[in-house]
PDB file of N, CA, C and O in Angstrom, chain B, residues numbered from 101:
ATOM      1  N   MET B 101       0.803  -1.143  -0.037  1.00  0.00           N
ATOM      2  CA  MET B 101      -0.097  -0.041  -0.053  1.00  0.00           C
ATOM      3  C   MET B 101       0.901   1.302   0.052  1.00  0.00           C
ATOM      4  O   MET B 101       2.012   1.333   0.580  1.00  0.00           O
ATOM      5  N   ALA B 102       0.226   2.343  -0.565  1.00  0.00           N
ATOM      6  CA  ALA B 102       1.015   3.483  -0.579  1.00  0.00           C
ATOM      7  C   ALA B 102       0.793   4.277   0.734  1.00  0.00           C
ATOM      8  O   ALA B 102      -0.155   3.970   1.456  1.00  0.00           O
ATOM      9  N   GLU B 103       1.592   5.236   1.054  1.00  0.00           N
ATOM     10  CA  GLU B 103       1.541   6.036   2.310  1.00  0.00           C
ATOM     11  C   GLU B 103       1.452   7.567   1.804  1.00  0.00           C
ATOM     12  O   GLU B 103       2.021   8.017   0.809  1.00  0.00           O
ATOM     13  N   GLU B 104       0.624   8.264   2.693  1.00  0.00           N
ATOM     14  CA  GLU B 104       0.537   9.727   2.653  1.00  0.00           C
ATOM     15  C   GLU B 104       0.928  10.323   3.988  1.00  0.00           C
ATOM     16  O   GLU B 104       0.466   9.865   5.033  1.00  0.00           O
ATOM     17  N   ARG B 105       1.779  11.343   3.966  1.00  0.00           N
ATOM     18  CA  ARG B 105       2.158  11.908   5.132  1.00  0.00           C
ATOM     19  C   ARG B 105       1.318  13.272   5.404  1.00  0.00           C
ATOM     20  O   ARG B 105       1.314  14.201   4.597  1.00  0.00           O
ATOM     21  N   VAL B 106       0.697  13.284   6.479  1.00  0.00           N
ATOM     22  CA  VAL B 106      -0.108  14.323   6.912  1.00  0.00           C
ATOM     23  C   VAL B 106       0.749  15.325   7.550  1.00  0.00           C
ATOM     24  O   VAL B 106       1.489  14.985   8.474  1.00  0.00           O
ATOM     25  N   ARG B 107       0.706  16.601   7.109  1.00  0.00           N
ATOM     26  CA  ARG B 107       1.538  17.772   7.485  1.00  0.00           C
ATOM     27  C   ARG B 107       0.625  18.950   8.299  1.00  0.00           C
ATOM     28  O   ARG B 107      -0.573  19.123   8.073  1.00  0.00           O
ATOM     29  N   SER B 108       1.296  19.611   9.142  1.00  0.00           N
ATOM     30  CA  SER B 108       0.808  20.612   9.843  1.00  0.00           C
ATOM     31  C   SER B 108       0.787  21.824   9.056  1.00  0.00           C
ATOM     32  O   SER B 108       1.738  22.164   8.352  1.00  0.00           O
ATOM     33  N   GLU B 109      -0.342  22.513   9.173  1.00  0.00           N
ATOM     34  CA  GLU B 109      -0.506  23.792   8.267  1.00  0.00           C
ATOM     35  C   GLU B 109       0.011  24.870   8.956  1.00  0.00           C
ATOM     36  O   GLU B 109       0.305  25.885   8.324  1.00  0.00           O
ATOM     37  N   MET B 110       0.185  24.809  10.267  1.00  0.00           N
ATOM     38  CA  MET B 110       0.810  25.929  11.072  1.00  0.00           C
ATOM     39  C   MET B 110       1.611  25.638  12.290  1.00  0.00           C
ATOM     40  O   MET B 110       1.675  24.448  12.598  1.00  0.00           O
ATOM     41  N   THR B 111       2.131  26.352  12.916  1.00  0.00           N
ATOM     42  CA  THR B 111       2.830  26.158  14.093  1.00  0.00           C
ATOM     43  C   THR B 111       1.846  26.221  15.336  1.00  0.00           C
ATOM     44  O   THR B 111       1.003  27.114  15.419  1.00  0.00           O
ATOM     45  N   GLY B 112       1.968  25.399  16.137  1.00  0.00           N
ATOM     46  CA  GLY B 112       1.031  25.429  17.273  1.00  0.00           C
ATOM     47  C   GLY B 112       1.349  24.172  18.228  1.00  0.00           C
ATOM     48  O   GLY B 112       2.429  23.583  18.184  1.00  0.00           O
ATOM     49  N   LYS B 113       0.369  23.848  19.034  1.00  0.00           N
ATOM     50  CA  LYS B 113       0.625  22.654  19.890  1.00  0.00           C
ATOM     51  C   LYS B 113      -0.708  21.726  19.592  1.00  0.00           C
ATOM     52  O   LYS B 113      -1.814  22.198  19.327  1.00  0.00           O
ATOM     53  N   VAL B 114      -0.409  20.347  19.683  1.00  0.00           N
ATOM     54  CA  VAL B 114      -1.392  19.311  19.566  1.00  0.00           C
ATOM     55  C   VAL B 114      -2.269  19.434  20.797  1.00  0.00           C
ATOM     56  O   VAL B 114      -1.812  19.185  21.912  1.00  0.00           O
ATOM     57  N   TRP B 115      -3.469  19.799  20.615  1.00  0.00           N
ATOM     58  CA  TRP B 115      -4.349  20.039  21.546  1.00  0.00           C
ATOM     59  C   TRP B 115      -5.257  18.702  21.909  1.00  0.00           C
ATOM     60  O   TRP B 115      -5.540  18.366  23.059  1.00  0.00           O
ATOM     61  N   LYS B 116      -5.590  18.125  20.912  1.00  0.00           N
ATOM     62  CA  LYS B 116      -6.332  16.692  21.047  1.00  0.00           C
ATOM     63  C   LYS B 116      -6.181  15.885  19.877  1.00  0.00           C
ATOM     64  O   LYS B 116      -6.230  16.418  18.768  1.00  0.00           O
ATOM     65  N   ILE B 117      -6.002  14.654  20.007  1.00  0.00           N
ATOM     66  CA  ILE B 117      -6.017  13.694  18.925  1.00  0.00           C
ATOM     67  C   ILE B 117      -7.289  12.835  18.934  1.00  0.00           C
ATOM     68  O   ILE B 117      -7.507  11.995  19.807  1.00  0.00           O
ATOM     69  N   VAL B 118      -8.133  13.102  17.887  1.00  0.00           N
ATOM     70  CA  VAL B 118      -9.564  12.714  17.960  1.00  0.00           C
ATOM     71  C   VAL B 118      -9.727  11.172  17.140  1.00  0.00           C
ATOM     72  O   VAL B 118     -10.765  10.511  17.124  1.00  0.00           O
ATOM     73  N   ALA B 119      -8.674  10.865  16.600  1.00  0.00           N
ATOM     74  CA  ALA B 119      -8.624   9.573  15.966  1.00  0.00           C
ATOM     75  C   ALA B 119      -7.644   8.535  16.493  1.00  0.00           C
ATOM     76  O   ALA B 119      -6.871   8.894  17.381  1.00  0.00           O
ATOM     77  N   LYS B 120      -7.602   7.481  16.111  1.00  0.00           N
ATOM     78  CA  LYS B 120      -6.617   6.463  16.747  1.00  0.00           C
ATOM     79  C   LYS B 120      -6.020   5.600  15.569  1.00  0.00           C
ATOM     80  O   LYS B 120      -6.652   5.437  14.525  1.00  0.00           O
ATOM     81  N   VAL B 121      -4.685   5.018  15.802  1.00  0.00           N
ATOM     82  CA  VAL B 121      -4.168   4.161  14.796  1.00  0.00           C
ATOM     83  C   VAL B 121      -5.187   3.017  14.569  1.00  0.00           C
ATOM     84  O   VAL B 121      -5.825   2.492  15.482  1.00  0.00           O
ATOM     85  N   GLY B 122      -5.281   2.667  13.199  1.00  0.00           N
ATOM     86  CA  GLY B 122      -6.051   1.604  12.719  1.00  0.00           C
ATOM     87  C   GLY B 122      -7.472   2.233  12.284  1.00  0.00           C
ATOM     88  O   GLY B 122      -8.234   1.540  11.610  1.00  0.00           O
ATOM     89  N   ASP B 123      -7.805   3.438  12.635  1.00  0.00           N
ATOM     90  CA  ASP B 123      -9.138   4.062  12.291  1.00  0.00           C
ATOM     91  C   ASP B 123      -9.076   4.181  10.732  1.00  0.00           C
ATOM     92  O   ASP B 123      -8.019   4.542  10.214  1.00  0.00           O
ATOM     93  N   LYS B 124     -10.110   3.906  10.008  1.00  0.00           N
ATOM     94  CA  LYS B 124     -10.395   4.194   8.682  1.00  0.00           C
ATOM     95  C   LYS B 124     -11.008   5.524   8.528  1.00  0.00           C
ATOM     96  O   LYS B 124     -12.029   5.867   9.124  1.00  0.00           O
ATOM     97  N   VAL B 125     -10.279   6.334   7.620  1.00  0.00           N
ATOM     98  CA  VAL B 125     -10.750   7.628   7.530  1.00  0.00           C
ATOM     99  C   VAL B 125     -11.161   8.035   6.078  1.00  0.00           C
ATOM    100  O   VAL B 125     -10.866   7.277   5.153  1.00  0.00           O
ATOM    101  N   ALA B 126     -11.768   9.092   5.863  1.00  0.00           N
ATOM    102  CA  ALA B 126     -12.155   9.603   4.448  1.00  0.00           C
ATOM    103  C   ALA B 126     -11.510  10.802   4.195  1.00  0.00           C
ATOM    104  O   ALA B 126     -11.001  11.381   5.155  1.00  0.00           O
ATOM    105  N   ASP B 127     -11.423  11.336   2.982  1.00  0.00           N
ATOM    106  CA  ASP B 127     -10.978  12.632   2.587  1.00  0.00           C
ATOM    107  C   ASP B 127     -11.880  13.678   3.371  1.00  0.00           C
ATOM    108  O   ASP B 127     -13.108  13.649   3.294  1.00  0.00           O
ATOM    109  N   GLY B 128     -11.182  14.598   4.127  1.00  0.00           N
ATOM    110  CA  GLY B 128     -11.827  15.552   4.936  1.00  0.00           C
ATOM    111  C   GLY B 128     -12.045  15.298   6.297  1.00  0.00           C
ATOM    112  O   GLY B 128     -12.456  16.194   7.035  1.00  0.00           O
ATOM    113  N   ASP B 129     -11.783  14.035   6.751  1.00  0.00           N
ATOM    114  CA  ASP B 129     -12.147  13.681   8.182  1.00  0.00           C
ATOM    115  C   ASP B 129     -11.007  14.375   9.007  1.00  0.00           C
ATOM    116  O   ASP B 129      -9.839  14.447   8.624  1.00  0.00           O
ATOM    117  N   GLU B 130     -11.496  14.881  10.198  1.00  0.00           N
ATOM    118  CA  GLU B 130     -10.596  15.406  11.141  1.00  0.00           C
ATOM    119  C   GLU B 130      -9.833  14.244  12.068  1.00  0.00           C
ATOM    120  O   GLU B 130     -10.430  13.324  12.627  1.00  0.00           O
ATOM    121  N   ILE B 131      -8.466  14.458  12.114  1.00  0.00           N
ATOM    122  CA  ILE B 131      -7.911  13.439  12.877  1.00  0.00           C
ATOM    123  C   ILE B 131      -7.264  14.135  14.085  1.00  0.00           C
ATOM    124  O   ILE B 131      -6.928  13.368  14.987  1.00  0.00           O
ATOM    125  N   MET B 132      -7.037  15.381  14.262  1.00  0.00           N
ATOM    126  CA  MET B 132      -6.512  16.061  15.484  1.00  0.00           C
ATOM    127  C   MET B 132      -6.916  17.483  15.501  1.00  0.00           C
ATOM    128  O   MET B 132      -7.488  18.015  14.549  1.00  0.00           O
ATOM    129  N   ILE B 133      -6.627  18.056  16.541  1.00  0.00           N
ATOM    130  CA  ILE B 133      -6.938  19.496  16.641  1.00  0.00           C
ATOM    131  C   ILE B 133      -5.685  20.179  17.181  1.00  0.00           C
ATOM    132  O   ILE B 133      -5.234  19.762  18.248  1.00  0.00           O
ATOM    133  N   LEU B 134      -5.048  21.239  16.523  1.00  0.00           N
ATOM    134  CA  LEU B 134      -4.018  22.039  17.034  1.00  0.00           C
ATOM    135  C   LEU B 134      -4.589  23.307  17.601  1.00  0.00           C
ATOM    136  O   LEU B 134      -5.678  23.778  17.270  1.00  0.00           O
ATOM    137  N   GLU B 135      -3.683  23.869  18.568  1.00  0.00           N
ATOM    138  CA  GLU B 135      -4.067  25.047  19.242  1.00  0.00           C
ATOM    139  C   GLU B 135      -2.977  26.048  18.906  1.00  0.00           C
ATOM    140  O   GLU B 135      -1.784  25.815  19.102  1.00  0.00           O
ATOM    141  N   SER B 136      -3.397  27.048  18.446  1.00  0.00           N
ATOM    142  CA  SER B 136      -2.392  28.291  17.987  1.00  0.00           C
ATOM    143  C   SER B 136      -3.075  29.552  18.309  1.00  0.00           C
ATOM    144  O   SER B 136      -4.089  29.922  17.718  1.00  0.00           O
ATOM    145  N   MET B 137      -2.447  30.269  19.347  1.00  0.00           N
ATOM    146  CA  MET B 137      -2.914  31.701  19.644  1.00  0.00           C
ATOM    147  C   MET B 137      -4.428  31.732  20.173  1.00  0.00           C
ATOM    148  O   MET B 137      -5.264  32.597  19.907  1.00  0.00           O
ATOM    149  N   LYS B 138      -4.592  30.630  20.958  1.00  0.00           N
ATOM    150  CA  LYS B 138      -5.934  30.356  21.531  1.00  0.00           C
ATOM    151  C   LYS B 138      -7.128  30.127  20.553  1.00  0.00           C
ATOM    152  O   LYS B 138      -8.307  30.337  20.837  1.00  0.00           O
ATOM    153  N   MET B 139      -6.635  29.648  19.316  1.00  0.00           N
ATOM    154  CA  MET B 139      -7.580  29.181  18.345  1.00  0.00           C
ATOM    155  C   MET B 139      -7.470  27.699  18.161  1.00  0.00           C
ATOM    156  O   MET B 139      -6.375  27.177  18.371  1.00  0.00           O
ATOM    157  N   GLU B 140      -8.417  27.019  17.818  1.00  0.00           N
ATOM    158  CA  GLU B 140      -8.528  25.633  17.706  1.00  0.00           C
ATOM    159  C   GLU B 140      -8.581  25.347  16.075  1.00  0.00           C
ATOM    160  O   GLU B 140      -9.488  25.738  15.341  1.00  0.00           O
ATOM    161  N   ILE B 141      -7.536  24.660  15.699  1.00  0.00           N
ATOM    162  CA  ILE B 141      -7.477  24.377  14.146  1.00  0.00           C
ATOM    163  C   ILE B 141      -7.533  22.899  13.975  1.00  0.00           C
ATOM    164  O   ILE B 141      -6.699  22.158  14.495  1.00  0.00           O
ATOM    165  N   PRO B 142      -8.575  22.455  13.204  1.00  0.00           N
ATOM    166  CA  PRO B 142      -8.712  20.955  12.935  1.00  0.00           C
ATOM    167  C   PRO B 142      -7.692  20.498  11.792  1.00  0.00           C
ATOM    168  O   PRO B 142      -7.503  21.216  10.810  1.00  0.00           O
ATOM    169  N   VAL B 143      -7.101  19.379  11.947  1.00  0.00           N
ATOM    170  CA  VAL B 143      -6.188  18.773  10.976  1.00  0.00           C
ATOM    171  C   VAL B 143      -7.023  17.599  10.319  1.00  0.00           C
ATOM    172  O   VAL B 143      -7.423  16.604  10.923  1.00  0.00           O
ATOM    173  N   MET B 144      -7.217  17.882   8.991  1.00  0.00           N
ATOM    174  CA  MET B 144      -7.971  16.911   8.300  1.00  0.00           C
ATOM    175  C   MET B 144      -7.200  16.093   7.173  1.00  0.00           C
ATOM    176  O   MET B 144      -6.290  16.664   6.572  1.00  0.00           O
ATOM    177  N   VAL B 145      -7.490  14.929   6.901  1.00  0.00           N
ATOM    178  CA  VAL B 145      -6.712  14.088   5.956  1.00  0.00           C
ATOM    179  C   VAL B 145      -7.293  14.506   4.499  1.00  0.00           C
ATOM    180  O   VAL B 145      -8.407  15.010   4.358  1.00  0.00           O
ATOM    181  N   SER B 146      -6.478  14.258   3.531  1.00  0.00           N
ATOM    182  CA  SER B 146      -6.889  14.638   2.170  1.00  0.00           C
ATOM    183  C   SER B 146      -6.938  13.431   1.327  1.00  0.00           C
ATOM    184  O   SER B 146      -6.899  13.568   0.105  1.00  0.00           O
ATOM    185  N   ALA B 147      -7.023  12.203   1.889  1.00  0.00           N
ATOM    186  CA  ALA B 147      -7.287  11.081   1.077  1.00  0.00           C
ATOM    187  C   ALA B 147      -8.034   9.993   1.931  1.00  0.00           C
ATOM    188  O   ALA B 147      -7.997  10.064   3.160  1.00  0.00           O
ATOM    189  N   ASP B 148      -8.650   9.078   1.346  1.00  0.00           N
ATOM    190  CA  ASP B 148      -9.237   7.969   2.060  1.00  0.00           C
ATOM    191  C   ASP B 148      -8.207   6.988   2.422  1.00  0.00           C
ATOM    192  O   ASP B 148      -7.317   6.717   1.617  1.00  0.00           O
ATOM    193  N   GLY B 149      -8.269   6.433   3.591  1.00  0.00           N
ATOM    194  CA  GLY B 149      -7.247   5.513   4.098  1.00  0.00           C
ATOM    195  C   GLY B 149      -7.393   5.032   5.624  1.00  0.00           C
ATOM    196  O   GLY B 149      -8.415   5.236   6.279  1.00  0.00           O
ATOM    197  N   THR B 150      -6.234   4.356   6.124  1.00  0.00           N
ATOM    198  CA  THR B 150      -6.239   4.076   7.437  1.00  0.00           C
ATOM    199  C   THR B 150      -5.140   4.657   8.072  1.00  0.00           C
ATOM    200  O   THR B 150      -4.090   4.709   7.431  1.00  0.00           O
ATOM    201  N   ILE B 151      -5.178   5.130   9.275  1.00  0.00           N
ATOM    202  CA  ILE B 151      -4.231   5.724  10.054  1.00  0.00           C
ATOM    203  C   ILE B 151      -3.214   4.783  10.518  1.00  0.00           C
ATOM    204  O   ILE B 151      -3.614   3.900  11.277  1.00  0.00           O
ATOM    205  N   LYS B 152      -1.946   4.802  10.198  1.00  0.00           N
ATOM    206  CA  LYS B 152      -0.846   3.965  10.340  1.00  0.00           C
ATOM    207  C   LYS B 152      -0.127   4.389  11.618  1.00  0.00           C
ATOM    208  O   LYS B 152       0.278   3.544  12.417  1.00  0.00           O
ATOM    209  N   GLU B 153       0.022   5.634  11.799  1.00  0.00           N
ATOM    210  CA  GLU B 153       0.940   6.161  12.784  1.00  0.00           C
ATOM    211  C   GLU B 153       0.805   7.612  13.135  1.00  0.00           C
ATOM    212  O   GLU B 153       0.680   8.401  12.198  1.00  0.00           O
ATOM    213  N   PHE B 154       0.813   8.058  14.342  1.00  0.00           N
ATOM    214  CA  PHE B 154       0.759   9.512  14.666  1.00  0.00           C
ATOM    215  C   PHE B 154       2.319   9.861  14.950  1.00  0.00           C
ATOM    216  O   PHE B 154       2.928   9.105  15.707  1.00  0.00           O
ATOM    217  N   LEU B 155       2.887  10.796  14.470  1.00  0.00           N
ATOM    218  CA  LEU B 155       4.287  11.103  14.595  1.00  0.00           C
ATOM    219  C   LEU B 155       4.339  12.175  15.766  1.00  0.00           C
ATOM    220  O   LEU B 155       5.443  12.604  16.102  1.00  0.00           O
ATOM    221  N   VAL B 156       3.266  12.595  16.359  1.00  0.00           N
ATOM    222  CA  VAL B 156       3.297  13.617  17.563  1.00  0.00           C
ATOM    223  C   VAL B 156       2.151  13.138  18.511  1.00  0.00           C
ATOM    224  O   VAL B 156       1.200  12.431  18.176  1.00  0.00           O
ATOM    225  N   GLY B 157       2.376  13.584  19.603  1.00  0.00           N
ATOM    226  CA  GLY B 157       1.342  13.210  20.764  1.00  0.00           C
ATOM    227  C   GLY B 157       0.728  14.524  21.246  1.00  0.00           C
ATOM    228  O   GLY B 157       1.235  15.619  21.005  1.00  0.00           O
ATOM    229  N   GLU B 158      -0.515  14.327  22.016  1.00  0.00           N
ATOM    230  CA  GLU B 158      -1.184  15.579  22.698  1.00  0.00           C
ATOM    231  C   GLU B 158      -0.120  16.302  23.453  1.00  0.00           C
ATOM    232  O   GLU B 158       0.735  15.664  24.067  1.00  0.00           O
ATOM    233  N   GLY B 159      -0.135  17.665  23.436  1.00  0.00           N
ATOM    234  CA  GLY B 159       0.781  18.412  24.162  1.00  0.00           C
ATOM    235  C   GLY B 159       2.080  18.711  23.346  1.00  0.00           C
ATOM    236  O   GLY B 159       2.841  19.537  23.848  1.00  0.00           O
ATOM    237  N   ASP B 160       2.401  18.198  22.261  1.00  0.00           N
ATOM    238  CA  ASP B 160       3.615  18.320  21.490  1.00  0.00           C
ATOM    239  C   ASP B 160       3.377  19.554  20.709  1.00  0.00           C
ATOM    240  O   ASP B 160       2.310  19.813  20.152  1.00  0.00           O
ATOM    241  N   GLU B 161       4.483  20.334  20.701  1.00  0.00           N
ATOM    242  CA  GLU B 161       4.691  21.561  19.781  1.00  0.00           C
ATOM    243  C   GLU B 161       4.874  20.975  18.404  1.00  0.00           C
ATOM    244  O   GLU B 161       5.490  19.917  18.273  1.00  0.00           O
ATOM    245  N   VAL B 162       4.350  21.638  17.341  1.00  0.00           N
ATOM    246  CA  VAL B 162       4.687  21.290  16.077  1.00  0.00           C
ATOM    247  C   VAL B 162       4.887  22.670  15.274  1.00  0.00           C
ATOM    248  O   VAL B 162       4.420  23.740  15.664  1.00  0.00           O
ATOM    249  N   THR B 163       5.616  22.511  14.143  1.00  0.00           N
ATOM    250  CA  THR B 163       5.959  23.502  13.248  1.00  0.00           C
ATOM    251  C   THR B 163       5.245  23.461  11.908  1.00  0.00           C
ATOM    252  O   THR B 163       4.817  22.386  11.487  1.00  0.00           O
ATOM    253  N   GLU B 164       5.104  24.557  11.240  1.00  0.00           N
ATOM    254  CA  GLU B 164       4.434  24.501   9.871  1.00  0.00           C
ATOM    255  C   GLU B 164       5.135  23.547   9.095  1.00  0.00           C
ATOM    256  O   GLU B 164       6.363  23.473   9.130  1.00  0.00           O
ATOM    257  N   ASP B 165       4.289  22.672   8.265  1.00  0.00           N
ATOM    258  CA  ASP B 165       4.795  21.910   7.320  1.00  0.00           C
ATOM    259  C   ASP B 165       5.520  20.553   7.932  1.00  0.00           C
ATOM    260  O   ASP B 165       6.158  19.779   7.219  1.00  0.00           O
ATOM    261  N   GLN B 166       5.341  20.386   9.272  1.00  0.00           N
ATOM    262  CA  GLN B 166       5.868  19.233   9.914  1.00  0.00           C
ATOM    263  C   GLN B 166       5.024  17.916   9.808  1.00  0.00           C
ATOM    264  O   GLN B 166       3.815  17.944  10.038  1.00  0.00           O
ATOM    265  N   GLU B 167       5.626  16.848   9.483  1.00  0.00           N
ATOM    266  CA  GLU B 167       4.849  15.619   9.345  1.00  0.00           C
ATOM    267  C   GLU B 167       4.324  15.197  10.614  1.00  0.00           C
ATOM    268  O   GLU B 167       5.095  15.109  11.569  1.00  0.00           O
ATOM    269  N   ILE B 168       3.113  14.927  10.738  1.00  0.00           N
ATOM    270  CA  ILE B 168       2.434  14.687  12.085  1.00  0.00           C
ATOM    271  C   ILE B 168       1.681  13.238  12.038  1.00  0.00           C
ATOM    272  O   ILE B 168       1.403  12.680  13.100  1.00  0.00           O
ATOM    273  N   ALA B 169       1.414  12.744  10.998  1.00  0.00           N
ATOM    274  CA  ALA B 169       0.757  11.605  10.932  1.00  0.00           C
ATOM    275  C   ALA B 169       1.010  10.830   9.554  1.00  0.00           C
ATOM    276  O   ALA B 169       1.313  11.463   8.543  1.00  0.00           O
ATOM    277  N   VAL B 170       0.882   9.514   9.548  1.00  0.00           N
ATOM    278  CA  VAL B 170       0.914   8.594   8.369  1.00  0.00           C
ATOM    279  C   VAL B 170      -0.307   7.922   8.043  1.00  0.00           C
ATOM    280  O   VAL B 170      -0.937   7.307   8.903  1.00  0.00           O
ATOM    281  N   LEU B 171      -0.671   8.003   6.868  1.00  0.00           N
ATOM    282  CA  LEU B 171      -1.955   7.356   6.324  1.00  0.00           C
ATOM    283  C   LEU B 171      -1.656   6.395   5.332  1.00  0.00           C
ATOM    284  O   LEU B 171      -0.951   6.745   4.384  1.00  0.00           O
ATOM    285  N   GLU B 172      -2.124   5.127   5.409  1.00  0.00           N
ATOM    286  CA  GLU B 172      -2.056   4.108   4.366  1.00  0.00           C
ATOM    287  C   GLU B 172      -3.178   4.338   3.404  1.00  0.00           C
ATOM    288  O   GLU B 172      -4.357   4.334   3.760  1.00  0.00           O
ATOM    289  N   ILE B 173      -2.801   4.527   2.245  1.00  0.00           N
ATOM    290  CA  ILE B 173      -4.089   4.796   1.206  1.00  0.00           C
ATOM    291  C   ILE B 173      -3.951   3.678   0.152  1.00  0.00           C
ATOM    292  O   ILE B 173      -4.762   3.596  -0.771  1.00  0.00           O
TER     293      ILE B 173
END
């Protein structure tokens, strides 16, 4: 299977991970929420697949364009 790397769109903190490894997701599904400047920003996948791995955990700081999850497509 092919993989797709999900990337952070902005610098912030991982506030909550709403999906788990093994979950099947569809294009546009939310997998985690980032917090930046007291705003909550959803992170959505851009393809149908299965979550293979999260590269960050709740409370971790992330930077713009950082890989944060791996999706098997």
